[in-house]
N, C-alpha and C positions, 0 to 999 in steps of 0.2 A: 540580328544587326539588319536594320532595313536595307541598306547597301548591298549587304553580300547574299540579299536573298533575290536584290531585283536585277544587280547587274553582273557582270562575268568575270569569273574569278582566273586568277591564273591558270592557265591551261586551255581554259575555257573558249578563249577565242579562234581556236584551231591554227594559228601560223605563231610558228616561236622564231620565223625569221626576222619580224619586225624590232623596231627597237623601242616600240610607243609601251610595251610591257616591262622594259627594262630601267626605265628613266629614274626610277624611285628607291632609294634606297628603304621604304618599308615592303617594299614587293608589290604593290598593291596596281591595279590594271586602271586605276580610274585617277582623276584629281580631287582634293577636297579645297574647301574654301573659297569656292569662284563666284563670282556675282554675274547672273546669267539675265538676260532682259530679250524678251520676245518682242522683236520690230515686224509687226503688222503690216503688210502692203509694202510695194516698194518704194513708193514716197517717203514713209517714214525711214529707210533704211537708206535710201539714197543721200537724205538730207542729213542724216549722223556721220555716213560716210565720207560724205564734201566736206564736212566741217573738221572732222579726225584729221583727212590727208592735208588740207589745206595747214593744217595745224604743223605738221612736220618739219624738220627742218635736217640743214646737212647730215651724214653721216645715219640717219635714222634707216629703216631698215623697211620696205613694203614688197609683200609678197602676196600673190592673187594666181589662185587658177579658176579656170570659167569653162565651162561647155561653147559658150558664143560670148563676145564682146563686141559690141558695135560702139566704136569710137566718135561719132557724133550723136549717142543717145545721152540726154542731157541730165545732170542729178538734180540740179535745180533750175534756174532759168539760163537764160542766155551765157554764153562765155563758163557753162559748168558742165559741158561735153568730156565724156568718160578720157578721149583721150587726152584732150586738151589738158586736164586735171593731173592724168598720170603724167603727161609732160612736165607740165609744169613743175612737178614732185621733182622729175628727176633733175629737171635744170636749177632745183635748189642743192643738188647735190645730193638725194634722197638715192638713196639705193633701190632701185625697182627692179624687182624681178617676177615674170610671169612665164603661165604656163599655160596654153590655149590649146585644145584640143584641135587637131589638124583638118578635122570633119571631112564628111564626102564631099561629093561634087553639089555645086550651087544648083544643079537641073533637078536634082532630090530634094531639092528644098531643105538641105542644110546653109551653113555658113562657112565653107570655104574661102571666100574673098572678103568676106568682114573680119573674121578673123586673123589674114594676112595683113589686112589694111591697118589694125590695130597693133597688132606685132612690129609693123614698120613702123608705124608711127613713134612709137615708144623707142625702138633702136635709135631712129635718128634723134632722139632726145637723150640719147644717153644710158637710156635703162636697156633691158633685156628681154623681151618675150620670142618663147621659142614656140613653134606649132609641135605640139605634140601626137605621134599616133602610136604612142606605143600601147596598142588595144588587141585585143583579140579580132579576129576577121569579122564585121559587121557591129564593133562593138564603138564604143565612145569615152572618154574622159569626161565624166558628168559633174566632179567635184566642184562646188561653188563657194572657193573659201578666199578671203582678203587676210593678212596678219598685219599689224602695224606694232616695231618695236622701234624704241625711243632710248637708245644709250644716255646713262645717268638720268634718265625720265621715266623708271618701270612705271610709275602709278600712269601713266598716258598709256600701256601697252593695251591692245585689244584684237583681239579676232573675230570676224562674222562669219559663221558658217547656217547654211540653211538652202534654201531652194531658189533662191535671187540671182537671175546671171546679171551682167554689167550690159544689157542690150535693150533693143526696143520691146515694146507692149508693157517693160515691167514697172515703170512710172505710173503706178496708181494707188488710190488710198478705198477711205471706207465709204464714199459715196460713189466709187465704181462708176464712174464716167470713160475711164479710159485712159490709156496714155494717147498723147496727142502726137507722137513718134511713133506710127504702129507700124505693124508688120502684116498681111493679108492671113487671113483667117477662115476656118468653117464661115459660112454666109450668116448663120446664125449668131453669129458673134457683132456682128456690123463694123463698118467701118475704123471703130476706136475699139476694140476687143475688151471689156472689163475684164480686170486679172485681179486674180485673189492668191496671196502668196505670204509666205514668212520665213526671216531670218531670225538668227540669233546673234546677239552682241554678248561675248564673251570677256571676261575680264579675273586676272588671277592667274594660280597655274598653270590651267588648262592651256593659255594663250602659248605655253612651250610647248605642249602637246601637239597643236594645228601645226605649229613651224614645224615640227617633227615629222610631219605627215607631209607636210611641204617636201622638205628635203629629202626623203625617200625618195621621191619622185624626180626631184632635180638630181639627185649624185648617180640615178641608173646610169651605167655605163653604158647599158643599148644605144645602140643608135635611135633617133627619133623615129626611124620608120624605116622598114626591111625593103619596101617596095622600090623597087630601080627607077620605075615611073615615079613617084613620087619624090626620089632623090634628083631624078632630073628636073619637077618641075622647081624645087626649090633652088637648083642651081641656076636657073632660067630666071626665077625671081629674087635672086639674091640674098636667098632669105640665110640668116645668119643659124648654122646648124654644129658650132661648136659652144658646147655649152662651159660658160663661164663658173668661177667659184665665188661659195657663199661667204661672208664674215664667219669666223665663229659663233656659234650660238651662245647668246647669252644667257644669265640665271633666270629661273622661271621670274616671271613677276611675285611678289607677295601676297599669302592670303589674304581677300577682302570681304568675303559672303561666305553663306552656307547655303552655296549650292556643288554637290557633287556630280560631275561630271566623265561620262567615259565615252573617248571617240570610237565610234562602230566603222568598219568599212567594209565595202566590196571591192574584190578584185578578180579577174577572173583565170581561169586554170589555162595560161597560154602555151599554144599547141607547142612550140619549138624551141622558146627559150621564157622562161617565167622571170618574174620579177626579182630583184635578188631581196628585197625584203617580204615577197608575198611566194615564192618558188612555186607551191599548188595553187597560188592563188590565196584570197580570204573571204569568209563569209560570216564574218563578224555581225553585221547587220541583220543577218537572218537568222542567228544564234544569237542575238541580242532581243528580239520579238518573240521566238520560243520560249526563252525563259522568261521572259516577262508575263508571256500569253498564259504562261502555265499559273501564275499567281492570280490571273482575273478573276474575280468572284462580280463586280457590280456593273461596270460599264465601260466598254471598250468605244471612245469616242475616235474617228479616223475621220481625216481631210485629205484626200488624195487624187492628184492628176488619173490615176487609172482605177486602181484595184480591180487589176487582172488575175488570171492565171489561175485555175482550181489548183495546181500545185504548190501554189502560196497558202492564198488561202485558207486551204485545208487543217493549216494550224490555227485559226480562228474558229474553223466548224469544229474543230476537238474541244475548244475550251467552251463553245456555247453547248454542245452534248454534254460535257461534262457538268456545267452547273447550271442547273435549269433557274436561277434567279440571274444570270448575266443577261446583258442586254447590249447593242452594235449599235452605234448610229454612224452612218457613213456618207460624208458631203464629195459631190463628184459632180466635175463638167457635165452638162445635161449631153451633148456630142462630141466625139473624136475633136481635135484641130484641125485638121484636113479632111474637105471634101471627097468624093472621088469614088466610082460606081466599085472599084478595085480595095483603095483604102479604107473607105467605109466599114463593109463588111470584116474586115481584118484585123480592124481596131475594134470593132464591137464584139467580136465573137469571142474573146476572153473575158469581158466583163460579164455578157450573159450567162455564160458557164461559170462563172467564180459566184454572182450573184446566186444561181440556181442551187450550188453546194450549199453556199452561209444559208438561205433559207430552208433548206432541208434539216439544216443543224439547228435552227434557231426560230424558225414559224415565225410569228410577230413578233418576237424578241429582236429582229433585225430590221431597221428603217435606214433606207438610203434616199438622199436628196440631192438636188442642183437649185444652186442660189440664182436669182436674178436680180436686178438692180430695179431702182422703182421706174424706172423705162418700161420695165418688162422685157429687156436685152437679157441674155442667159449670162452669167460671170462664169470665167473661165476659171475652173479650181487648179491650180498651180502648184499648191500647197504640199507640204510632204511631214503630216505632223499626228504625231497618235499618243493618247493620254489615257490611259488606263488605271481606274479606281482611284483617279486624282492623286496617286504618288508619282509613279512614272510615267517621262513623257520624254517624245523621243521629236526632234527637228533636223531635219537635213536635206540631201539631194535624192534621195532615196525614194522611188515609189513601190507602192504594194503590188510587184509584181516580179518577174522570172528572170527579166532580164537586170532590176537595180537589184536584186539578190545575188546573181551569180556572174554578172554577162559584162558590165559597165564598169567602169570606176566609180565611187559613191564613196561620201564621208557623213557622218552620224551624229547628233549629240545624243545620246542615251543619258536623262536628269532626274535625279532624286535629288530633293531640297530636304537637309536638316531640321528646317523650321516646320512644324506642324501648323495645319488650319486650324484656328478655332472653333470655326464654324461647322455646326451639325449637318450631316451626320459625319461624323470624326475619324470615324471607319467604315466607309461605305461596303469596303470587300468582305469585312470580316474578319480580317487576319493579321489584325494588332499591330499593322503597318500604320495606320492613321493617314489621314489624306494630309497632303502636304502644300504651302501655301505654292510654289510657281506653278506646281502641275493643274491643282486648281485653278488658280485663276488665269492660265493658258486658257485653258476648255473655257472657262466662264466668258472672257473676253471674245473667243470665239463664236459663241453660242449666241453672248450679249448683239455681237454685230448683226447675226443670221435672222434672230427674231426683233431687231429694231430696238434692243432694248439697252443701248449703250449709256453709261452712265458719266456722270464728270468724274474726274479725277477725285476728287472730295469725298462723293457722294462712294466712290469704291474704296477709299483709306476709312470713310467710318463703317461703311460695310464690315468690314475684316474685323473691326472691333467690336462692333455691335449688332446690331440689325442682320440676323443670319440670311442670306439671299437662298430664296426658294430654289435656283436652280442649281445649287449644290447636291441637291438630292438626285440620285440618278433616274431612280424611276417619275419624280417628278418632270425632271430636264425631257425625259423618252417623250414622255406626253406632251411637254411644252412645244417640241419639235413639230411634232403628231398634229396637235390642234393649228399652228398654225401654217402649214402645208396644206391642210386641210380647207382651211377657211379660203388662203389663196387659190390654190386648185379651184374652188367653186366662183369663186368672185370672177376668176379669167371663163369660166366654162359659161357663167350669165352673160359674157358679153361686156364684162368690167363693169358692171351698173352699181352706182352707189360710190362711197369713199372706197378705197383702197385697203385692205387690212393693213393691221402691221405686221413686218414679218418678209423676208425675202425667201422663203426655202418652198421648192414645188417638189411632189413626190416625184422619184427618178422611178420610172416604169422602162423595162428593159425591152427593147424591140422584141419582135417576133421573127424569129429565124426559120424558115424551113430546113427540114434534113439535106435537101441537095445544098443550100446557101451554107447549111454549118459544114458538109463534108467538105466543099472547095475552100472555105475559107480558114479550117481551124488549122489544116498544115501549114499553108501560108503565114498564120499566124505566129507557130512556134518557129518557122525559120526563120522569116524577116522581118517579122515585128517585137516577138518575146522568143527570144534564143537563150538555150542554156549553156552557161560557161563554166559548170563545173565540170570534172575528171566524168568519163564513161561510167568508171564502176558508183560513183555515188548518183548519178542520176539512175540506174536501175533501183539503186536501195529506196531513193526518194527521200535522201538526206541532205543537212547543209552543214 
């Protein structure tokens, strides 16, 4: 059975304390019968979220977690600021509960003040939004989810999970002109950084799973922070540190689709007191990748903010070594988010070493690109997406780095569609699984954007039932990216003479780093940028 071969079975999560794997009478660790929709770019997500929240009424339940929340970020036009929309919902007697990462100091370019302001505004309107610092030292709560429940109207229930925060920079679309409400980034991205991201809209029984993840964190009896300084700051700012109760969880929505979804998480091994729902941490995101990569035969397609850490990409490298027909495509940002004489090398060294390992394993079967918009401005890739052999797809908050696989709190969805895709090749991996509609269409939608080959909705629907899409062939898709990037690189090298070639891809070339630069940057990278949140014994064995 395809699901059992690609998804984690009971016991494979490595965390017996969570309620996630005990929610169903059939004992399965996933939910079937769901409908998942990929919302590519913040504009698509924000538009749908705005309409869904505005449709909520008294007694409905709105739950959300976020890494950063900006109360003035507009979901649509004027009057749609995040804070206003959530406060208006609370004013209609919607039960609004939020968990925001407390964050580090704003002097470190994080979001301490912004998260506090959003939380205070929601509390004043009658909701409850807590600043949560129950993390490992140096870590963050990185989950990005919204759950909307409607007692008596379960057909409206929906959960949103992915990489998009409710904050500035995120409200961009496929044109990649950037969010007009911008935060400063590296100079290469300009005053309004173009932003590429993905969120899932989930309907069906999986909504109950996402709600259970929120409830585990909300009901954690540990103090929101163990730091005396943080507690004093909360007192001075009159923050609410008493966790209110949640209404009983409603039954899961009825099945409504063909998508099987498994929720995967990361929680660190906390040094003093573990999470009651993950006392030794959880690394099911890493375990889910390891299992899926064990079946990769044709194409691994990745869009990732980082693609760091030799210890993490080692599992990709092993797959490439075992199967000489396997190809891997990565789409990453051109440069890190922030400039700086110290910040830049600390950020780059992890990627440089990771790409060296991948290319040692796969040679020219590994290709990495960065996208630009039609004005030539680099697009910041914040997406966290992986598609393997057009069967298994993952979308979440987690990046391919050690921090996301061991140290921060993360939430991801691994998805296998029960509907086979009729377009050839029907079984690109040759394992008898057969390509699936959701995974393949997600890959094609992302590839079409990068190749400037977007089709109308009608033409896409026709393509699914009639003429095959050439990009379905992993070898053709790999070559199409290579040719598009070569043409665009050559056009830039010529001084942009003649018409601009179609496509937005540039070949990623890792910067040269001297031995001295590596010697300084590598330990700082491991300690400050990409730490390991596993127990020490597991680090020595390099297992997840």
